[in-house]
C-alpha positions in Angstrom: 12.2 -22.6 -9.0 9.4 -20.3 -7.2 11.3 -18.6 -4.4 10.0 -16.8 -1.1 11.9 -14.6 1.2 11.0 -14.4 5.0 10.2 -10.8 6.3 9.0 -9.2 9.2 6.7 -6.0 9.0 9.4 -3.9 10.8 11.7 -4.7 7.9 9.4 -2.7 5.4 7.5 -0.3 7.3 9.2 3.0 7.4 11.5 2.1 4.8 10.4 3.0 1.2 13.2 1.3 -0.6 12.4 -2.0 1.1 9.8 -3.5 -1.3 11.9 -2.6 -4.5 15.0 -4.0 -2.8 13.3 -7.3 -2.0 11.9 -7.7 -5.5 15.4 -7.0 -6.9 16.6 -10.3 -5.3 14.7 -12.2 -7.7 12.3 -13.8 -5.6 8.4 -13.8 -6.5 7.0 -14.1 -2.9 7.5 -12.7 0.3 6.5 -14.8 3.6 5.7 -11.9 5.8 5.2 -12.6 9.7 1.8 -11.9 10.8 2.1 -13.6 14.6 5.2 -14.0 15.8 7.3 -14.8 19.1 9.6 -12.3 21.1 12.7 -11.6 19.6 15.5 -9.0 19.0 16.3 -8.7 15.4 18.8 -6.6 13.3 17.6 -4.1 10.5 20.9 -3.4 8.6 19.5 -1.3 6.2 16.2 0.5 7.9 16.7 4.4 7.6 15.3 4.7 11.3 16.5 1.9 13.3 19.1 -0.9 13.6 17.7 -3.2 16.3 14.0 -4.1 16.9 13.0 -5.7 20.0 9.8 -7.4 19.9 9.3 -7.8 23.7 6.5 -10.7 23.6 4.6 -12.9 21.4 2.0 -10.8 19.3 0.0 -10.5 16.2 1.2 -7.8 13.8 -2.1 -6.5 12.9 -5.1 -5.5 15.2 -6.8 -8.5 16.6 -10.4 -9.1 15.9 -13.8 -9.4 17.8 -13.6 -12.9 18.1 -11.3 -12.6 21.2 -13.6 -10.4 23.3 -14.2 -11.7 26.6 -11.6 -14.6 26.3 -9.2 -15.5 28.7 -6.5 -16.7 26.1 -6.3 -14.2 23.5 -3.4 -12.8 21.3 -1.5 -9.8 22.1 -1.1 -6.7 20.0 2.5 -5.6 19.4 3.9 -2.8 21.0 5.8 -0.1 19.5 7.8 -2.4 17.4 4.8 -3.1 15.1 2.0 -0.9 15.9 -1.3 -0.9 14.3 -1.7 -3.1 11.2 1.9 -3.2 10.6 1.6 -6.6 8.7 -1.1 -4.9 6.4 0.9 -1.8 5.8 4.0 -3.8 4.9 2.1 -6.2 2.9 0.5 -3.6 0.7 3.8 -2.1 0.0 5.5 -5.5 -1.0 2.2 -6.4 -3.3 3.0 -2.9 -4.9 6.2 -4.1 -5.9 4.9 -6.9 -7.8 5.4 -9.3 -5.0 2.9 -12.1 -3.8 2.6 -12.0 0.0 1.8 -15.2 2.2 1.3 -15.1 5.7 4.0 -16.5 8.4 2.0 -17.5 11.5 4.1 -18.6 14.6 1.6 -20.7 17.0 2.6 -22.8 20.0 5.5 -20.8 20.9 4.5 -17.9 23.5 6.5 -17.0 26.5 4.2 -14.1 27.8 0.9 -16.5 27.5 2.9 -19.0 29.8 4.1 -16.6 32.0 0.3 -14.8 32.5 -1.3 -18.3 32.1 1.2 -21.1 33.9 -1.5 -23.7 33.4 -1.1 -23.5 29.6 2.6 -24.6 29.7 4.3 -28.0 29.4 5.4 -29.3 32.4 8.4 -31.6 32.6 8.7 -35.0 34.7 10.4 -32.7 37.3 7.5 -30.5 37.7 9.2 -27.6 35.9 7.3 -25.3 33.4 8.4 -24.2 30.2 6.5 -21.1 29.7 7.6 -20.9 26.2 5.7 -24.0 25.0 2.0 -23.8 25.4 0.9 -27.5 25.9 -0.9 -28.9 22.6 -3.1 -31.2 24.9 -5.0 -28.5 26.7 -8.6 -27.8 25.2 -8.3 -24.2 25.8 -4.8 -23.9 24.2 -6.1 -25.8 21.4 -9.3 -23.7 20.7 -6.7 -20.6 21.1 -4.3 -21.9 18.4 -6.9 -23.0 15.9 -8.6 -19.5 16.1 -5.3 -17.8 15.8 -4.2 -19.9 12.9 -7.4 -18.7 11.1 -7.1 -15.2 12.0 -3.4 -14.5 11.4 -3.1 -16.8 8.3 -6.2 -15.2 6.4 -4.8 -11.4 6.1 -6.4 -9.3 3.3 -4.7 -9.9 0.3 -2.7 -13.0 1.2 -2.4 -15.7 -1.2 -1.5 -18.5 1.2 0.1 -19.1 4.6 3.0 -21.1 6.5 2.2 -22.2 9.9 5.0 -22.7 12.2 5.2 -24.3 15.6 1.9 -26.1 15.1 3.0 -29.1 17.2 4.8 -29.6 20.6 7.4 -27.5 21.7 9.7 -28.8 24.4 13.0 -28.1 25.9 15.0 -26.9 23.2 14.5 -23.3 22.9 16.9 -20.4 22.7 15.8 -18.5 25.7 17.3 -15.0 27.3 20.9 -15.9 28.2 20.4 -19.4 27.5 22.6 -21.6 29.9 21.2 -25.2 29.4 24.1 -26.7 27.2 26.1 -27.6 30.0 25.0 -31.3 30.0 24.7 -32.9 26.4 21.1 -34.3 26.2 21.2 -35.8 23.0 18.2 -36.6 20.9 16.8 -39.0 23.4 17.5 -36.6 26.3 15.7 -33.9 24.6 12.5 -36.0 24.1 12.4 -37.0 27.6 13.0 -33.5 28.9 10.0 -32.5 26.4 7.3 -34.8 27.7 4.7 -33.0 29.4 3.0 -34.1 32.6 0.0 -31.4 32.9 -3.0 -32.8 34.2 -4.4 -33.1 30.1 -1.3 -35.3 29.4 -1.5 -37.4 32.5 -5.1 -38.2 31.4 -3.7 -38.8 28.0 -1.1 -41.1 29.2 -3.7 -43.0 31.5 -5.8 -43.8 27.9 -2.5 -45.2 26.8 -2.6 -47.5 29.8 0.3 -45.8 31.5 0.4 -44.6 35.0 1.5 -41.1 35.1 3.5 -41.0 38.2 5.3 -44.3 37.3 5.9 -42.8 34.0 7.3 -39.5 35.5 9.5 -41.5 37.8 10.8 -43.7 34.9 11.8 -40.5 33.2 13.8 -39.1 36.0 15.5 -42.5 36.6 16.3 -42.6 33.0 18.0 -39.1 33.1 19.9 -39.7 36.0 23.0 -41.2 34.0 22.6 -38.1 31.7 23.0 -35.5 34.4 26.1 -37.3 35.6 27.5 -36.9 32.1 26.5 -40.1 30.0 25.0 -38.4 26.9 22.6 -41.1 25.4 23.5 -42.0 22.0 21.1 -42.5 19.1 17.5 -41.4 18.3 14.5 -43.3 18.9 16.2 -46.6 19.7 17.8 -44.7 22.6 14.3 -43.7 24.0 13.1 -47.2 23.9 16.4 -48.4 25.9 15.8 -45.6 28.5 12.1 -46.2 28.8 11.3 -49.6 27.7 10.1 -50.1 23.8 6.5 -50.5 25.1 6.3 -47.3 27.3 8.1 -45.1 24.9 5.9 -46.2 22.1 2.6 -45.3 24.6 4.1 -41.7 24.9 4.6 -41.3 21.4 1.2 -42.6 20.3 -0.4 -39.9 22.8 1.8 -37.1 21.5 1.4 -37.8 17.9 -2.4 -38.2 18.0 -2.6 -34.8 19.9 -0.4 -33.0 17.4 -2.1 -34.6 14.5 -5.5 -33.7 15.5 -4.5 -30.0 16.1 -2.9 -29.7 12.9 -6.0 -31.0 11.1 -8.2 -28.7 13.3 -6.0 -25.5 12.4 -5.7 -26.4 8.7 -9.5 -27.0 8.6 -10.1 -23.5 10.2 -7.7 -21.8 7.8 -9.4 -23.5 5.0 -12.9 -22.2 6.1 -11.9 -18.7 6.5 -9.9 -18.4 3.3 -10.8 -17.8 -0.3 -10.5 -20.4 -3.0 -7.0 -21.2 -4.1 -5.5 -20.2 -0.5 -2.4 -22.3 -0.1 -1.6 -23.7 3.5 1.9 -25.0 4.1 3.3 -26.4 7.4 7.0 -25.8 8.8 7.5 -29.4 9.3 10.2 -32.1 10.3 9.6 -35.8 9.0 10.3 -37.2 12.3 7.1 -37.2 13.9 8.4 -37.3 17.6 10.5 -34.2 17.3 9.6 -30.9 18.8 10.1 -27.5 17.7 9.4 -24.7 15.3 9.4 -27.6 12.6 6.6 -29.6 13.8 7.3 -33.4 13.9 4.7 -35.0 11.5 4.0 -38.1 9.4 4.8 -37.2 5.9 2.0 -39.0 4.2 -0.5 -37.9 6.6 0.4 -34.2 6.6 0.6 -33.9 2.7 -2.9 -35.3 2.7 -4.1 -32.5 4.7 -1.9 -29.5 3.9 -0.8 -28.2 0.6 2.7 -28.9 1.2 5.5 -28.4 3.8 8.4 -26.2 4.3 11.3 -28.1 5.1 14.6 -27.1 7.0 17.6 -27.8 4.8 20.5 -25.7 6.0 23.5 -28.0 6.5 21.8 -30.8 4.4 18.5 -31.5 2.7 18.1 -35.0 3.7 14.9 -34.3 5.5 13.1 -33.6 2.1 13.3 -37.4 1.1 10.6 -38.8 3.3 8.3 -36.2 2.1 9.0 -36.5 -1.6 8.0 -40.2 -1.4 4.7 -38.8 -0.6 4.2 -35.8 -2.7 1.4 -35.6 -5.3 1.7 -33.5 -8.4 0.6 -30.2 -7.0 1.9 -30.6 -3.5 4.8 -28.0 -2.4 7.9 -29.3 -1.0 9.7 -25.9 0.0 13.5 -26.3 1.0 14.3 -23.8 3.6 17.7 -22.3 3.0 19.3 -19.9 5.7 21.1 -17.0 3.6 22.5 -15.3 6.8 26.2 -16.1 6.9 26.3 -14.7 10.7 23.5 -17.3 11.5 25.3 -20.4 10.2 23.6 -19.8 6.6 25.9 -20.3 3.2 24.3 -17.8 0.9 27.6 -18.1 -1.4 26.6 -21.7 -1.9 22.9 -21.1 -2.7 22.6 -22.1 -6.1 24.3 -25.3 -5.7 22.2 -26.0 -2.3 18.9 -25.1 -4.2 20.0 -27.4 -7.1 20.8 -30.5 -4.5 17.6 -29.8 -2.8 15.6 -30.1 -6.2 17.4 -33.5 -6.7 15.7 -34.8 -3.4 12.2 -33.3 -4.5 12.0 -29.7 -3.6 9.9 -27.7 -5.8 10.0 -24.2 -4.2 12.6 -22.5 -2.0 12.4 -20.4 1.2 15.1 -17.9 2.3 15.8 -17.5 5.7 15.8 -14.2 6.0 16.0 -11.3 3.8 15.6 -8.6 6.6 18.3 -10.0 8.7 21.1 -10.7 5.7 23.8 -8.4 5.3 24.4 -6.6 1.7 27.0 -9.0 0.8 24.6 -11.9 1.7 21.8 -10.5 -0.3 24.4 -9.9 -3.4 24.9 -13.7 -3.3 21.1 -14.4 -3.3 20.9 -12.2 -6.3 23.3 -14.1 -8.1 22.2 -17.3 -7.2 18.5 -16.7 -8.3 19.7 -15.1 -11.6 21.7 -18.3 -12.3 19.0 -20.9 -11.3 16.6 -18.8 -13.7 
């Protein structure tokens, strides 16, 4: 089963032994970040550092001329990935015989939200989420489509994986995060992720909803939650809280907005890419879900992209809806965390991969070779040897 390991450029740049070490795991490919959000990352084997702090969302190469004069444009990385760090790392990995695909994070950018507050999702209480660009806003959509094309199609890359190409909402690990005191459940997360910016208000109106009444209804629905009554269930609970027709109208607006953005971004990548360039989407088969794995309609997204990368740590059931619509050349990649300190189970990788294959997976993604300990990586090598 073809396997790719996620990496950051700073895992490779400055460490001459990194490419051979990654190739020695038994992977055929690396999915290398070319545009990424702010993070603090461990580098347990790097000869020069142990912690890398990426202070803000950035492209990990030198941004092109298309951004000149534009208000919304990507930020270059600081000292954590100067110059064309992506290109330097990609060349070193290719030199070790590895295929390199880009890893592009899109609608997740706290610095853009801080510097351009009007780009952010606004909840029913008027609170802005600076980490979550509202994908309904025309300027934001144009920025995301152009960023997808530029960051995906880097020299030598054979394909891309687009992350966060959809709605982002409340769920987000933020600095010293302290929002877990009241359990929201899936329904509460949805209500707290509904956007009420000017463009989304206009979108709700197109669905024959009065935006102010909808916002008031969301606040009323959440009052019992703040008092400790966690709503149980998924979409049925949203329908109960908002009313079935109102809930369906909000979902129709949001899903159309995400679907058309995904179509536009994928088309832009294809237009910029050479023949044979693979375009995958990090995806969740529940279309109303928010986050890094964009909620999608499985049948639709597999008619647009070459495949999907699906989170499978802790269970691979999310593969099943995609497998029902997979064509012979479609990639269905099971994404398994192999960092034991981040909830992964590298010791059971072989069994987990085999189970994912029974549910339709034909490739593996391993998160994350740069963050894993030597012990974790030894388990990976053993598992991939067994799977061969």
